[in-house]
Backbone as a chain_set.jsonl record, in Angstrom:
{"seq": "MKETKDQQQAVKIYKALGEPTRLKIALLLKEESDQCCSVLGDKLQTVAISTLSHHLKQMAESGLLTSRKEGTFIYYTLDKEVAARYAPYLLE", "coords": {"N": [[28.269, -29.77, 17.391], [27.729, -28.959, 14.252], [25.566, -27.1, 12.41], [23.128, -27.632, 9.721], [22.027, -27.178, 6.503], [19.4, -27.233, 6.068], [19.14, -27.303, 8.68], [19.544, -24.483, 9.08], [18.068, -23.05, 7.623], [15.476, -23.228, 8.082], [15.619, -21.825, 10.916], [15.534, -19.198, 9.44], [13.594, -18.821, 8.573], [11.613, -19.729, 10.862], [12.562, -17.156, 11.499], [11.058, -15.056, 9.894], [8.905, -15.449, 10.092], [8.471, -15.377, 13.024], [7.61, -12.707, 13.272], [4.828, -10.572, 14.004], [3.648, -8.941, 11.56], [4.525, -10.245, 9.117], [3.631, -13.267, 9.17], [0.796, -12.89, 8.931], [1.377, -11.432, 6.224], [2.131, -14.285, 5.077], [-0.471, -15.802, 5.309], [-2.304, -14.043, 4.163], [-1.148, -14.539, 0.955], [-1.349, -17.13, 1.474], [-4.005, -17.631, 1.171], [-4.401, -15.791, -1.597], [-2.598, -15.965, -4.117], [0.695, -14.644, -5.547], [0.806, -11.585, -5.349], [1.607, -7.923, -5.736], [3.558, -5.353, -4.179], [2.218, -3.134, -3.422], [0.029, -4.226, -3.512], [-0.784, -5.646, -1.867], [-0.002, -3.866, 0.969], [-2.569, -2.287, 0.371], [-4.59, -4.511, 1.488], [-3.26, -5.284, 3.761], [-3.102, -2.385, 5.321], [-1.707, -0.784, 7.85], [0.519, -0.862, 7.606], [3.902, 0.922, 6.394], [4.59, 1.416, 2.88], [7.329, 0.509, 2.372], [8.064, -0.379, 4.464], [6.676, -2.926, 4.598], [7.571, -3.816, 2.086], [10.396, -4.079, 3.064], [9.875, -6.187, 4.798], [8.992, -8.319, 3.186], [11.506, -8.656, 1.304], [12.774, -9.826, 3.123], [11.186, -12.314, 3.777], [11.36, -13.109, 1.355], [14.053, -13.822, 1.384], [14.335, -15.891, 3.023], [13.543, -17.67, 1.729], [10.751, -18.417, 2.031], [9.071, -17.555, 0.228], [7.926, -16.937, -3.251], [9.488, -15.088, -5.96], [8.196, -12.728, -8.417], [9.201, -10.846, -11.493], [7.763, -8.248, -13.098], [7.867, -5.696, -15.507], [7.759, -2.79, -13.344], [7.239, -3.81, -11.153], [7.51, -6.411, -8.368], [5.934, -9.476, -7.677], [4.949, -11.659, -5.444], [4.697, -14.585, -4.422], [3.529, -17.165, -1.705], [5.675, -20.235, -1.074], [4.495, -22.845, -1.454], [5.78, -25.705, -0.722], [7.918, -25.079, 0.981], [6.423, -24.249, 3.076], [4.596, -26.27, 3.727], [6.897, -28.073, 4.716], [8.401, -26.409, 6.982], [6.91, -24.459, 8.541], [4.178, -25.951, 8.609], [1.657, -25.26, 9.832], [0.728, -22.676, 8.483], [-0.63, -23.603, 6.071], [-2.378, -24.531, 7.655]], "CA": [[27.452, -29.786, 16.874], [27.465, -28.539, 13.071], [24.123, -26.675, 11.57], [22.955, -27.847, 8.187], [21.417, -25.998, 5.747], [18.022, -27.726, 6.54], [18.587, -26.329, 9.942], [19.726, -22.697, 8.576], [16.773, -22.262, 6.483], [14.39, -23.456, 9.328], [15.98, -20.481, 11.626], [15.408, -17.742, 8.992], [11.863, -18.966, 8.237], [11.118, -19.015, 11.984], [12.418, -15.579, 12.406], [10.113, -14.255, 9.289], [7.041, -15.909, 10.481], [7.691, -14.171, 14.459], [7.164, -10.909, 13.377], [3.244, -10.122, 12.997], [3.032, -8.313, 10.255], [5.538, -11.422, 7.927], [2.758, -13.912, 9.057], [-0.251, -11.909, 8.004], [1.321, -11.292, 5.039], [1.99, -15.468, 4.567], [-1.923, -16.104, 5.771], [-2.836, -13.448, 3.124], [-0.113, -15.15, 0.2], [-1.968, -18.171, 1.224], [-5.065, -17.281, 0.454], [-4.341, -15.276, -2.88], [-0.762, -15.887, -4.623], [1.2, -13.717, -7.251], [0.34, -10.374, -5.39], [2.333, -6.996, -5.242], [3.763, -4.793, -2.574], [0.785, -2.23, -3.365], [-1.669, -4.873, -3.14], [-0.162, -6.477, -0.184], [-0.152, -2.78, 1.399], [-3.528, -2.385, 0.23], [-4.918, -5.555, 2.206], [-2.663, -5.386, 5.199], [-3.907, -1.378, 5.718], [-1.478, -0.624, 8.795], [2.094, -1.13, 7.095], [3.898, 1.642, 5.004], [4.593, 0.132, 1.805], [8.619, 0.725, 2.635], [8.166, -1.246, 5.539], [6.003, -3.956, 4.187], [8.885, -4.083, 1.277], [11.562, -4.804, 3.817], [9.236, -7.437, 4.887], [8.811, -9.178, 1.865], [12.732, -8.878, 1.369], [13.401, -10.778, 4.238], [10.624, -13.691, 3.763], [11.843, -13.827, -0.136], [15.718, -14.482, 1.21], [14.136, -17.216, 4.063], [12.921, -19.388, 1.22], [9.693, -18.95, 2.089], [8.335, -16.805, -0.262], [8.68, -16.864, -4.448], [9.107, -13.713, -6.527], [8.817, -12.908, -9.754], [8.952, -9.411, -11.789], [7.111, -8.088, -14.257], [7.908, -4.512, -15.555], [8.431, -1.97, -12.23], [6.453, -4.397, -9.676], [7.545, -8.043, -8.244], [4.957, -10.194, -7.098], [5.259, -12.627, -4.432], [4.277, -16.052, -3.883], [4.397, -18.06, -0.751], [6.254, -21.081, -1.345], [4.054, -24.122, -0.132], [6.213, -26.92, -0.552], [8.698, -24.708, 2.137], [5.964, -23.509, 4.257], [4.945, -28.077, 4.196], [7.97, -28.412, 5.395], [9.025, -25.53, 8.124], [5.328, -24.072, 8.526], [2.496, -26.574, 7.985], [0.65, -24.107, 10.187], [0.104, -22.221, 7.531], [-1.314, -24.396, 5.159], [-4.031, -25.156, 7.743]], "C": [[27.211, -28.917, 15.522], [25.692, -27.974, 12.969], [24.307, -27.004, 10.672], [22.558, -26.965, 8.103], [20.273, -25.966, 5.601], [18.196, -26.657, 7.632], [18.744, -24.344, 9.827], [18.699, -22.274, 8.136], [15.24, -22.244, 7.29], [14.046, -21.909, 10.204], [15.804, -19.204, 10.484], [13.869, -18.502, 8.841], [11.127, -18.92, 9.441], [11.552, -17.631, 12.539], [11.239, -15.009, 11.572], [9.049, -14.3, 10.418], [7.394, -15.385, 11.791], [7.944, -13.312, 14.389], [6.067, -10.793, 12.794], [2.67, -10.192, 11.742], [3.452, -9.867, 9.5], [4.285, -12.75, 7.886], [1.663, -13.511, 9.011], [-0.027, -11.721, 6.948], [1.726, -12.843, 4.498], [0.508, -15.489, 4.274], [-2.138, -15.162, 4.033], [-1.62, -14.229, 1.311], [-1.099, -16.596, -0.026], [-3.252, -18.59, 0.468], [-5.251, -16.819, -1.062], [-3.098, -15.186, -3.422], [-0.758, -14.564, -5.742], [0.437, -11.999, -6.499], [1.815, -9.489, -5.006], [2.54, -6.675, -4.194], [2.688, -4.019, -2.426], [-0.323, -3.413, -2.816], [-1.54, -5.259, -1.702], [-0.692, -4.992, 1.033], [-1.581, -2.533, 1.661], [-4.44, -2.779, 1.941], [-4.563, -4.81, 3.992], [-3.586, -3.599, 5.821], [-2.779, -0.566, 6.443], [-0.253, -0.69, 8.073], [2.599, -0.409, 5.739], [4.477, 0.283, 3.815], [6.5, 0.035, 2.004], [9.529, -0.508, 3.331], [7.584, -2.556, 5.103], [7.155, -4.752, 2.87], [10.146, -5.094, 1.92], [10.997, -6.305, 4.157], [9.108, -8.95, 4.148], [9.967, -9.41, 1.43], [13.071, -10.269, 2.043], [12.792, -12.341, 4.109], [10.843, -14.592, 2.258], [13.283, -14.874, 0.401], [15.488, -15.677, 2.472], [13.95, -18.023, 2.886], [11.484, -19.671, 1.086], [8.762, -18.43, 0.864], [9.189, -16.579, -1.986], [8.49, -15.292, -4.949], [9.308, -13.953, -8.298], [8.522, -11.131, -10.38], [9.015, -9.394, -12.972], [7.159, -6.027, -14.217], [8.7, -3.822, -13.471], [7.938, -3.081, -10.854], [7.294, -5.871, -9.867], [6.567, -8.547, -7.558], [5.387, -11.242, -6.841], [4.309, -13.692, -4.491], [4.219, -16.816, -3.04], [4.324, -19.714, -1.556], [5.438, -22.494, -0.961], [4.651, -25.276, -0.225], [7.504, -26.351, 0.569], [7.879, -24.808, 3.013], [5.452, -25.064, 5.186], [5.575, -28.25, 5.3], [8.805, -28.034, 6.62], [7.459, -25.182, 8.894], [3.989, -24.839, 8.299], [1.337, -25.967, 8.392], [-0.101, -23.148, 8.794], [-0.923, -22.368, 6.571], [-2.882, -25.09, 5.703], [-5.715, -24.547, 7.187]], "O": [[26.375, -28.033, 15.705], [24.776, -28.589, 13.516], [25.466, -26.936, 10.263], [22.477, -26.028, 8.898], [19.755, -24.969, 5.097], [17.687, -25.537, 7.649], [18.181, -23.391, 10.366], [18.384, -21.089, 8.246], [14.258, -21.516, 7.138], [13.046, -21.193, 10.258], [16.036, -18.101, 10.978], [13.203, -18.067, 9.781], [10.089, -18.258, 9.439], [11.163, -17.075, 13.566], [10.351, -14.468, 12.231], [8.586, -13.517, 11.247], [6.466, -14.625, 12.067], [8.563, -12.758, 15.298], [5.91, -10.832, 11.574], [1.848, -10.865, 11.119], [2.501, -10.637, 9.364], [3.978, -13.223, 6.792], [1.188, -14.635, 9.174], [-1.024, -11.74, 6.226], [1.69, -12.835, 3.268], [0.144, -15.233, 3.126], [-2.093, -15.746, 2.95], [-2.35, -13.725, 0.458], [-1.493, -17.069, -1.093], [-3.496, -19.43, -0.399], [-6.122, -17.354, -1.747], [-2.465, -14.171, -3.131], [-1.578, -13.899, -6.375], [-0.383, -11.373, -7.17], [2.774, -9.91, -4.359], [2.072, -7.234, -3.203], [2.09, -4.098, -1.353], [-1.2, -3.369, -1.953], [-2.238, -5.085, -0.704], [-1.635, -5.142, 1.81], [-1.997, -2.518, 2.819], [-4.765, -2.096, 2.913], [-5.191, -4.219, 4.87], [-4.53, -3.648, 6.609], [-2.608, 0.507, 5.864], [-0.27, 0.535, 8.187], [2.243, -0.649, 4.586], [4.66, -0.935, 3.834], [6.829, -1.024, 1.468], [10.576, -1.133, 3.166], [8.361, -3.461, 5.409], [7.433, -5.949, 2.807], [10.63, -6.175, 1.585], [11.561, -7.354, 3.847], [9.131, -10.133, 4.486], [9.969, -10.542, 0.946], [13.475, -11.352, 1.618], [13.478, -13.353, 4.25], [10.695, -15.777, 1.96], [13.559, -16.032, 0.089], [16.473, -16.323, 2.829], [14.229, -19.212, 3.044], [10.954, -20.583, 0.451], [7.704, -19.022, 0.647], [10.363, -16.254, -2.168], [7.659, -14.488, -4.526], [9.962, -14.682, -9.044], [7.775, -10.344, -9.798], [9.724, -9.988, -13.784], [6.715, -5.277, -13.349], [9.617, -4.231, -12.758], [8.39, -2.965, -9.714], [7.646, -6.386, -10.928], [6.292, -7.851, -6.58], [6.092, -11.901, -7.605], [3.104, -13.475, -4.62], [5.033, -17.691, -3.335], [3.449, -20.22, -2.258], [5.932, -23.18, -0.066], [3.963, -26.159, 0.287], [8.133, -27.29, 1.057], [8.271, -25.447, 3.989], [5.602, -25.293, 6.386], [5.18, -28.484, 6.443], [9.6, -28.767, 7.208], [7.098, -25.859, 9.856], [2.944, -24.346, 7.874], [0.272, -25.968, 7.776], [-1.263, -23.116, 8.391], [-1.826, -21.582, 6.283], [-3.829, -25.648, 5.149], [-6.718, -25.229, 7.397]]}, "num_chains": 1, "name": "protein.A"}
């Protein structure tokens, strides 16, 4: 059976959310969208900024987060359409 693009994206999203810190990030971004790495780091308090940046990159690559760059900052938002399709638990 050949994997479809939809299945490949689902695997990426589930892998991203399978890490507890990434799940916390997704839940934080559900509550307050458009957050930069340093603000998320302050809220999580237990994650180094370099590690947090890696988590955010993985989540963005999975399609779960969207990002926009403003100066030297990158602001992240949970893509609610993608979350509704693959991880509706996040939106409860």
